[in-house]
C-alpha positions in Angstrom: 0.1 -0.7 9.1 -1.8 -2.7 11.8 -5.2 -4.2 11.6 -8.2 -3.4 13.8 -11.5 -5.2 14.2 -14.3 -4.7 16.6 -17.7 -6.5 16.8 -20.7 -6.0 19.0 -22.9 -9.0 18.1 -25.5 -11.5 18.9 -23.3 -14.6 19.1 -19.7 -15.4 20.3 -17.4 -13.3 18.3 -13.9 -14.8 18.7 -14.1 -16.8 15.4 -15.4 -13.7 13.5 -12.6 -11.6 14.9 -10.0 -14.1 13.5 -11.8 -14.3 10.2 -11.6 -10.5 9.9 -8.0 -10.3 11.1 -7.0 -12.8 8.4 -8.3 -10.4 5.8 -6.0 -7.8 7.3 -2.8 -9.9 7.1 -1.8 -8.0 4.0 -0.9 -5.1 6.2 2.1 -7.0 7.6 2.3 -7.7 11.4 4.4 -9.5 14.0 1.9 -10.2 16.8 -1.8 -10.4 17.3 -4.5 -10.5 20.0 -8.2 -10.5 20.7 -10.3 -9.6 23.7 -13.9 -10.2 24.5 -16.5 -9.3 27.1 -18.4 -12.1 28.9 -20.5 -11.5 31.9 -19.1 -7.9 32.1 -15.5 -9.1 32.3 -12.5 -9.1 29.9 -11.1 -12.2 28.4 -8.0 -11.9 26.1 -5.4 -13.9 24.3 -2.3 -12.5 22.7 0.6 -14.1 20.8 3.8 -13.1 19.1 4.1 -14.2 15.4 1.4 -15.0 12.9 -2.3 -15.5 13.5 -1.8 -19.3 13.6 0.0 -18.8 17.0 -3.0 -16.9 18.3 -5.4 -19.5 17.0 -3.5 -22.2 18.8 -3.8 -20.2 22.1 -7.5 -19.7 21.5 -8.0 -23.5 21.0 -6.2 -24.2 24.2 -8.0 -21.4 26.1 -11.1 -20.1 24.3 -12.5 -16.6 24.9 -16.2 -16.2 24.9 -18.4 -13.2 24.6 -20.7 -11.5 22.1 -18.6 -8.3 22.0 -14.9 -8.2 21.2 -12.0 -6.4 19.6 -9.0 -7.8 17.7 -5.7 -6.5 16.4 -2.6 -7.4 14.3 0.4 -5.4 15.3 3.4 -4.1 13.3 6.0 -3.0 15.8 6.6 0.7 16.2 7.2 1.1 19.9 8.6 -1.8 21.9 9.8 -5.1 20.4 7.5 -7.8 19.0 6.3 -9.9 21.9 3.2 -11.2 23.5 3.6 -8.5 26.2 3.5 -5.7 23.7 0.8 -7.3 21.5 -2.5 -5.5 21.5 -4.9 -5.5 23.2 -3.9 -3.3 26.1 -6.1 -3.1 29.2 -6.6 -1.6 32.5 -9.2 -2.6 35.1 -12.1 -1.1 33.1 -11.1 -0.5 29.5 -9.3 -2.5 26.8 -8.1 -0.8 23.6 -6.6 -1.5 20.2 -4.7 1.2 18.2 -3.3 2.0 14.8 -0.9 4.8 14.4 1.5 6.5 16.7 0.9 8.5 19.9 3.7 11.0 19.3 3.5 12.6 22.7 3.4 9.3 24.6 6.7 9.8 26.5 5.3 12.9 28.2 1.9 11.3 28.8 3.5 8.1 30.2 5.7 10.1 32.6 2.7 12.1 33.8 0.7 9.0 34.4 3.5 7.2 36.2 3.9 10.2 38.5 0.2 9.7 39.4 0.8 6.0 40.1 -0.1 4.3 36.9 1.6 0.9 36.4 2.5 0.0 32.9 2.8 -3.6 31.6 4.2 -3.0 28.1 6.6 -0.8 26.2 4.0 0.5 23.8 2.6 3.9 23.2 -0.9 2.4 23.1 -1.0 1.6 26.7 -1.0 5.3 27.7 -4.4 5.6 26.0 -5.9 2.9 28.2 -4.6 4.6 31.3 -5.8 8.1 30.3 -9.3 6.7 29.7 -9.1 4.7 32.9 -8.2 7.9 34.8 -11.5 9.4 33.7 -13.6 6.3 34.4 -12.5 6.1 38.0 -13.7 9.6 38.4 -17.2 8.5 37.5 -17.2 9.4 33.8 -19.3 7.4 31.5 -17.4 5.5 28.8 -18.5 8.1 26.2 -17.4 11.0 28.3 -14.1 9.3 29.2 -13.2 8.9 25.5 -14.4 12.4 24.7 -12.2 13.8 27.4 -9.2 11.7 26.5 -8.9 12.2 22.7 -7.7 15.8 22.8 -4.7 14.8 24.8 -3.4 12.4 22.1 -0.8 13.7 19.5 -0.2 12.0 16.2 -2.3 9.8 13.9 -4.5 7.2 15.5 -7.4 4.8 15.1 -8.8 3.4 18.3 -11.4 0.9 19.4 -12.4 0.6 23.0 -14.1 -2.2 25.0 -15.5 -1.4 28.5 -15.9 -3.6 31.5 -19.5 -4.1 32.4 -20.8 -2.8 29.0 -21.5 -5.9 26.9 -23.5 -3.8 24.3 -21.0 -1.1 23.6 -18.0 -0.3 21.4 -16.4 3.1 20.9 -14.1 3.9 18.0 -12.2 7.1 17.1 -9.8 8.1 14.4 -7.6 11.0 13.4 -5.2 10.6 10.5 -5.7 6.8 10.4 -8.7 5.1 8.8 -11.6 3.5 10.6 -14.9 2.3 9.2 -18.3 1.2 10.6 -20.0 -1.9 9.3 -23.8 -2.1 9.6 -25.2 -5.5 10.3 -28.6 -7.0 11.3 -28.5 -6.8 15.1 -24.7 -6.5 14.9 -22.3 -3.6 14.4 -18.6 -3.7 13.4 -15.5 -1.5 13.3 -12.5 -2.1 11.2 -9.4 -0.3 9.8 -10.2 -1.6 6.3 -13.5 -2.5 4.6 -11.9 -5.7 3.5 -12.2 -6.9 7.1 -16.0 -6.1 7.0 -16.7 -7.8 3.7 -17.6 -11.2 5.2 -20.3 -9.7 7.4 -21.9 -6.7 5.7 -22.1 -4.7 2.4 -23.0 -1.4 4.2 -20.1 0.7 5.6 -19.5 4.2 6.8 -16.1 5.8 6.8 -15.3 8.0 9.8 -13.6 11.3 9.0 -10.6 12.7 10.8 -11.6 13.8 14.3 -14.7 11.6 14.4 -15.6 9.2 17.2 -18.4 6.7 17.2 -20.6 5.0 19.8 -21.9 1.6 18.6 -24.4 -0.8 20.1 -25.9 -3.9 18.5 -28.8 -1.9 17.0 -27.5 1.7 16.7 -24.6 4.0 16.1 -23.9 7.6 16.7 -21.0 9.6 15.2 -19.6 12.7 16.8 -17.1 15.1 15.2 -14.1 16.5 17.0 -16.3 19.3 18.6 -18.6 16.6 20.0 -21.4 17.5 17.7 -23.4 14.6 16.2 -22.2 14.1 12.6 -23.9 12.4 9.7 -21.7 10.3 7.4 -22.8 8.5 4.3 -23.5 4.8 4.3 -21.8 3.2 1.3 -21.7 -0.2 -0.3 -18.6 -2.2 0.5 -16.6 -2.8 -2.6 -14.4 -5.5 -1.1 -15.9 -8.8 -2.4 -14.7 -11.8 -0.4 -14.0 -13.7 -3.7 -11.3 -11.2 -4.5 -9.4 -12.0 -1.3 -9.1 -15.7 -1.8 -6.0 -17.4 -3.2 -7.9 -19.5 -5.7 -5.5 -22.1 -7.2 -2.4 -20.1 -6.3 0.0 -20.7 -3.4 0.8 -17.2 -2.2 -1.4 -14.2 -2.9 1.6 -12.6 -4.7 1.6 -15.2 -7.5 -2.2 -14.8 -7.9 -1.8 -11.0 -8.1 1.1 -11.2 -10.7 -1.0 -13.5 -12.9 -4.2 -11.3 -12.6 -2.4 -8.3 -14.1 -3.6 -8.8 -17.7 -7.2 -8.9 -16.4 -7.0 -5.8 -14.1 -5.0 -3.9 -16.7 -7.9 -4.5 -19.1 -10.4 -3.2 -16.5 -8.3 -0.1 -16.0 -7.9 0.5 -19.7 -11.6 0.2 -20.2 -12.1 3.0 -17.6 -9.8 5.5 -19.3 -9.7 4.6 -23.0 -12.4 4.8 -25.7 -11.5 1.7 -27.7 -13.9 2.5 -30.5 -12.2 5.8 -31.2 -8.7 5.0 -30.0 -8.6 8.0 -27.7 -8.3 8.7 -24.0 -11.6 9.3 -22.3 -11.8 10.0 -18.6 -15.0 9.0 -16.8 -15.3 12.5 -15.4 -14.4 16.0 -16.5 -11.2 17.0 -15.0 -11.6 20.3 -12.9 -8.6 22.0 -14.6 -7.3 22.7 -18.1 -3.9 21.1 -18.8 -2.9 24.3 -20.6 -3.1 26.2 -17.3 -0.7 23.8 -15.7 2.9 24.9 -15.8 4.5 22.1 -13.9 3.6 18.7 -12.4 4.8 17.4 -9.1 4.4 13.6 -8.6 4.8 12.0 -5.2 4.4 8.7 -3.5 6.2 6.1 -1.4 8.1 3.0 -2.5 6.6 1.3 -5.5 4.1 4.1 -6.0 6.9 6.6 -6.3 8.6 4.3 -8.9 5.3 4.5 -10.9 5.5 8.2 -10.7 9.1 8.2 -11.9 8.0 6.2 -15.0 5.2 8.7 -15.5 7.7 11.6 -15.4 9.3 10.2 -18.6 5.9 10.0 -20.3 4.7 13.4 -19.3 7.9 15.1 -20.3 8.2 13.3 -23.7 4.5 13.3 -24.7 3.3 16.5 -23.2 6.5 18.5 -23.0 5.8 19.6 -19.5 8.4 19.7 -16.7 7.8 17.1 -14.0 9.4 16.7 -10.6 9.1 13.4 -8.7 9.7 13.5 -4.9 9.6 11.0 -2.0 6.4 11.8 -0.2 8.1 11.5 3.2 10.6 14.3 2.2 8.4 16.6 0.2 7.0 19.0 2.9 10.1 18.9 5.0 12.4 20.3 2.3 9.9 23.1 1.7 10.2 23.2 -2.1 9.1 26.4 -4.0 5.7 25.5 -5.4 3.5 27.6 -7.6 -0.2 28.0 -7.3 -2.2 26.1 -9.9 0.6 23.7 -10.7 -0.6 20.1 -10.5 0.3 17.7 -7.8 -0.3 14.0 -8.5 -0.4 11.8 -5.4 -0.1 8.0 -6.0 -1.1 5.5 -3.3 -2.6 2.0 -3.6 -4.6 2.2 -0.4 -5.2 5.9 -0.4 -4.2 5.9 3.3 -0.4 6.2 3.1 0.4 8.7 5.9 3.4 10.4 4.1 1.4 10.7 0.9 -1.6 12.1 2.7 0.6 14.7 4.4 2.1 15.6 1.0 -1.4 16.0 -0.4 -2.3 18.4 2.4 1.0 20.3 2.0 0.3 20.7 -1.8 -3.2 22.0 -1.1 -1.9 24.5 1.4 0.4 25.8 -1.3 -2.5 26.3 -3.7 -1.7 23.4 -6.1 -4.4 21.5 -8.0 -4.5 17.9 -6.7 -5.1 14.7 -8.5 -4.8 11.3 -6.8 -4.2 7.9 -8.4 -5.6 5.4 -5.9 -7.1 1.9 -5.8 -9.6 2.7 -3.0 -12.0 5.5 -4.0 -13.4 5.8 -0.5 -9.9 6.4 1.0 -8.8 9.5 2.8 -6.5 10.6 0.0 -9.3 10.2 -2.5 -11.8 12.1 -0.4 -9.4 15.0 0.1 -8.1 15.3 -3.4 -9.6 17.7 -5.9 -10.1 14.8 -8.4 -9.5 11.1 -8.3 -8.5 8.6 -11.0 -9.1 5.1 -9.6 -7.0 2.1 -10.5 -9.1 -1.0 -10.9 -6.5 -3.4 -9.5 -8.8 -4.9 -6.9 -7.6 -5.7 -3.4 -3.9 -6.5 -3.1 -3.4 -9.1 -0.3 0.3 -9.5 -0.6 2.5 -6.8 1.0 4.6 -6.4 -2.2 2.8 -4.3 -4.8 2.4 -5.9 -8.2 -0.9 -5.4 -10.0 -1.5 -2.0 -8.4 1.8 -0.8 -9.9 0.7 -1.9 -13.4 -2.6 -0.2 -13.1 -1.0 3.0 -11.8 1.2 3.0 -14.9 -1.8 2.7 -17.1 -3.5 5.6 -15.5 -0.4 7.7 -15.7 0.0 6.8 -19.4 -3.5 7.9 -20.2 -3.0 11.1 -18.3 0.2 11.8 -20.2 -1.5 11.2 -23.6 -4.4 13.4 -22.6 -2.1 16.1 -21.4 0.0 16.0 -24.6 -3.2 16.2 -26.8 -4.6 19.1 -24.8 -1.4 21.1 -25.0 -1.1 20.5 -28.8 2.0 18.4 -28.5 0.3 15.3 -29.9 -1.7 15.1 -33.1 -5.0 13.1 -33.2 -3.2 10.5 -35.2 -0.4 10.2 -32.7 -2.9 9.9 -29.9 -4.6 7.0 -31.7 -1.3 5.2 -32.2 -0.4 5.6 -28.5 -3.8 4.4 -27.4 -3.5 1.4 -29.7 -0.2 0.6 -28.0 -1.8 0.8 -24.6 -4.6 -1.5 -25.7 -2.1 -4.2 -26.5 -0.8 -4.2 -23.0 -3.0 -7.0 -21.5 -2.1 -9.3 -24.4 1.6 -8.5 -24.0 1.4 -9.1 -20.3 -0.1 -12.6 -20.9 2.8 -13.3 -23.2 5.3 -12.1 -20.6 3.9 -14.4 -18.0 4.9 -17.4 -20.2 8.5 -16.7 -19.3 7.9 -17.9 -15.7 9.4 -21.4 -16.2 12.6 -19.9 -17.4 12.7 -17.3 -14.6 12.0 -20.0 -12.0 15.2 -21.8 -13.1 17.1 -18.6 -13.2 16.1 -17.7 -9.7 18.2 -20.6 -8.4 21.3 -18.7 -9.5 20.1 -15.4 -8.1 19.3 -17.1 -4.8 23.0 -18.0 -4.4 24.1 -14.4 -4.6 24.8 -11.9 -1.8 23.8 -8.9 -4.0 22.2 -8.0 -7.3 22.4 -4.9 -9.5 19.6 -3.9 -11.8 20.2 -1.5 -14.7 18.1 0.4 -17.2 18.1 3.5 -19.3 15.2 6.0 -19.9 11.9 4.8 -18.6 13.6 1.4 -17.8 15.6 3.1 -15.1 12.7 3.3 -12.7 12.0 -0.3 -13.4 15.5 -1.1 -12.3 14.7 0.7 -9.0 11.5 -1.2 -8.7 13.1 -4.6 -9.5 15.8 -4.0 -6.9 13.1 -3.0 -4.3 11.2 -6.3 -5.0 14.4 -8.4 -4.5 15.1 -6.6 -1.2 11.6 -6.9 0.3 10.8 -10.4 -1.0 14.1 -12.3 -1.2 16.0 -10.3 1.5 18.9 -9.9 -1.0 20.7 -6.7 -1.1 19.9 -5.2 -4.5 20.4 -1.8 -6.1 18.9 -0.2 -9.1 20.9 2.3 -11.3 20.7 4.2 -14.5 23.0 2.1 -16.7 25.1 5.1 -17.6 26.0 5.6 -13.9 27.9 2.3 -13.8 31.3 3.9 -14.2 30.5 6.4 -11.5 30.8 4.0 -8.6 28.6 0.9 -9.0 31.1 -0.8 -11.3 33.3 -1.4 -8.2 30.7 -3.9 -7.0 31.0 -6.1 -10.1 33.1 -9.3 -9.6 32.9 -12.9 -10.8 29.3 -14.2 -10.6 27.5 -11.1 -9.5 24.1 -11.1 -11.1 23.3 -8.0 -13.1 19.7 -7.6 -14.4 19.6 -5.4 -17.5 16.2 -4.1 -18.7 16.8 -3.2 -22.3 14.1 -3.1 -24.9 15.4 -2.5 -28.4 14.7 1.2 -28.4 16.9 4.2 -29.2 19.0 3.7 -26.1 19.6 0.0 -26.6 23.2 0.2 -28.1 24.3 2.5 -25.2 23.0 -0.1 -22.8 24.9 -2.8 -24.6 28.1 -0.9 -24.0 27.3 -0.9 -20.3 26.7 -4.7 -20.5 30.1 -5.1 -22.0 31.6 -3.3 -19.0 29.8 -5.8 -16.7 30.9 -8.8 -18.7 34.5 -7.7 -18.8 34.5 -7.9 -15.0 32.9 -11.3 -14.7 29.3 -10.2 -13.9 26.5 -12.6 -14.8 24.1 -10.7 -17.0 20.4 -11.4 -17.1 19.1 -9.5 -20.1 15.4 -8.7 -20.4 14.7 -7.6 -24.0 12.7 -8.4 -27.2 13.6 -10.6 -30.2 15.4 -7.8 -32.0 17.4 -7.0 -28.8 18.2 -10.6 -28.2 19.6 -10.9 -31.7 21.6 -7.6 -31.6 23.1 -8.1 -28.1 26.8 -9.0 -28.6 27.5 -9.8 -25.0 27.4 -13.3 -23.5 24.7 -13.4 -20.8 23.7 -15.9 -18.1 20.2 -15.7 -19.5 18.1 -13.7 -22.0 14.5 -13.3 -21.2 12.8 -12.5 -24.5 9.5 -10.6 -24.4 7.3 -9.9 -27.4 7.8 -7.1 -29.9 5.8 -4.0 -28.8 5.7 -0.3 -29.3 8.5 1.6 -27.5 6.3 4.0 -25.5 4.9 1.9 -22.7 7.3 -1.0 -22.3 7.7 -0.5 -18.6 4.1 -1.8 -18.0 5.1 -5.2 -19.5 8.8 -5.4 -18.6 8.1 -5.3 -14.9 6.5 -8.7 -15.0 9.8 -10.7 -15.3 11.2 -8.6 -12.5 8.2 -9.5 -10.3 8.5 -13.2 -11.1 12.3 -13.2 -10.5 11.8 -11.7 -7.0 8.9 -14.0 -6.3 10.7 -17.2 -7.2 14.0 -16.1 -5.6 12.0 -15.4 -2.4 10.5 -18.9 -2.5 13.9 -20.5 -2.8 15.2 -18.4 0.1 12.4 -19.6 2.2 10.8 -16.2 2.8 7.2 -15.4 3.4 6.6 -13.6 0.0 3.2 -12.3 1.0 4.3 -10.9 4.4 8.0 -10.1 4.3 9.7 -9.6 7.7 9.7 -6.2 9.3 7.4 -4.7 6.7 4.0 -3.2 7.1 2.3 -3.0 3.8 4.0 -0.1 2.1 0.8 0.8 0.3 -1.1 1.3 3.6 1.6 2.6 6.0 -0.3 4.9 8.3 2.6 6.2 10.4 5.2 8.7 9.1 
């Protein structure tokens, strides 16, 4: 949600802090700040808006010091303003924070009764005051943090800077990620290893309840009981080359166009091309025949991927599947059966609601499998087994290539499940795998529709609302396409199963309303054509996404027909989403939005508050 960086170094760190924060812009934010220590004293700059505003302030009034912390803030408590921007400081401590201090009203009231003066509306400032209250009693920085952490409710990642301690950083986390970077005479803390990639290849992920004491040449990690803990040093996977825009304008366009490549990487991980069969890189710790039901959960785009997966599992493996919103799952207390399978989908592997759903599923005795892009993430570490997507870092807030790779993993799982349960013959498995292997080529062909879609976006940008329709596995694509138009173009859009038109949404159709229809020429095509006729009769502008056969068979006049290549019917959603992504992208550009960092949104794939 927010971005955290801390450096205890050998040279002035303000430029390094900005470099790292820029790598965390994908999280989404509305203000930013840095603080450094020089001669034992704090120097800080904060600004509302993007990092450019903070850089302007730093040029006008530089901050010096070899130890510092930085933060990009997405508003949760108190409006977006310089006053509420992190860092928050008292006389002796400065702090940055990700997450939510859920009991901050009680803590703040208690501190105010004791005379504390607050300068912001945030929950974070209570942390600084609690630590300060221990420092003025003579506690060391380490003891002050240790005494303060048990008082904090809710998920958090914290990094502290202390007046008079130029060779010290303290970090702590519980339910929100934090990693140590190991340098040569320098040490780092960050909320994502992407921020550490410019400085080091060696990282250590803190576990929930851990807190760490860093100096330039040492680090010590303690667990929640205060006992020294040993955590593994790993190689950072976040190559700086992967987080550059190359020749593209926004990151989003680069990530859309990289989909054939990353789809190929992911397929190579899960498919044996020489034998046309699914082949997982590890032995799964359960037998599909022992699984009676599958529960799939995620948030936003990840949930839509799960919804597509439901169609595949039920059709290919004949196993019942339930898809639930991760933020609702544990609260509705569904009846779950031991040894059923829960599939958790999250790009970052840190999504708070999905992590909570994982822990709930484990508490109910379910087997757990996560589909994540970051194998070192909390969800990956806590899952029974992990299937990694090989999408690479996604720097834009809207998910594109991660969605495609999630679908490929789910497709491979569905095929393997069907084969294990005897629902698919060896010949059928081979046919399905051959269809999957065609996906990267078909994606490349789908990208050639971009000039047509760019022109079409001019019409969509004039509208006040858009409807997206689909049947079968195209229905979740309609939901996903509508989500993209909302988050990128700020246009109200809704996705519906096409057969639901007459049950309410048809009332929204009037002259000129754009209606995107996702309709490959499958067994449901003619039924979808009937729905298109209902739209056309009421003056709606139909944008049909289909194949050559569908384009020829459609008897309804449309504003535009986007023709994708012929392909097998099983896995069309992986390819058909590309025109929806491009339409949202170009509409957003025409609307003047920041397509990489839409307003009000933290990165949905790394939202670390519930």
